[in-house]
Every structure is written in C-alpha cells, then in structure tokens.
C-alpha positions, 0 to 999 in steps of 0.5 A: 499500499502506497504511503499515499493512500496510508495516510488517507486511511488514518486520517478516514480513521481519526476522523471517524475516533473524532465523532465517535467522541462526540458521543454521550456513552463515549468516554475516555480512559485512563487503562488504555489508549483508545476511549471507552465506547460505555461510559454510563453515569449510575442512575437510580432505578432501571426505569433511569436506566433504560431511557438513559439508555433508549439516548444513547441508542438514538445518539448511535443513529443520529451520527450513521445519519448525520454520517451513513460513511461511518457505519461498517467500521466496527463501532458497534462491537466496540460498544458492545465489547466495553458493554458489562452484560453480566451486570445485574444491577439496575445499571443493566437496563441502560443496556436494555433500553440500548439494544431495545432502541437498535432492535425497534428500528431495525423492525421498521426498517425492516417492514419500510423495505418491504412496504417500498418492494412491494409498491415497486412491485405493483399488483400481483 
C-alpha cells in the first residue's frame, strides 16, 4: 500500500474517532490508549437507566444518519465490548434500553423496505 493511501486511511480513522468521541457514552480511558465506549453515570433505578440507554441508542442512530460512511467500521462491536452484560444491577437497564431502541428501528426499517419493494412490484 502506498504511503499516500496509508495517510488517507489514517486521516479517515482519525475522523471516525473524532465523531465517536462526541457520542454521550464514549469517554477517555485511563488504563488504555483508546476510548471507553460505554461510559455511563450511575442510575437510581432500572427505568432511569433504560431511558438513558434509549437516548444513547438515538445518539448512535443520529451519528449514522448524519454520517452514513461511519457504518461498517466496528463501532457497535466496540460499544458492546465495553458493556458489562453481566451486571444484574439496575444499570443493566441502560444496555437493555440501548438494544431495544436499535431492535425497534431495525424492525421498522425492514417493514418500510418490504413495503417499498411491494409498492415497486405493483399489484399481483
């Protein structure tokens, strides 16, 4: 790979990192060189954590809406890697709300895609 191509890729990944750093749940990590992708304040109870998770799900979707080129570069896997999915305290509401929000959007987008395909196909 040419040096100019390497520089171009480095610049692109720096851009991705800068966008990700603006997400409300991404924060610095003292024990590693890259950010922590699931930094949350302590919540009083499950409903509060769930609402926070939904807001964070919306923030992720907004990032992809504003920057479609950001999708497909492993952000969701980095977020999941930093979640504590074995935390059975009320904090689990945060990841539950986050994933529920994404699941609903996936289901809605599938329904919309199928409706568009049926409309284009015309009457049977």
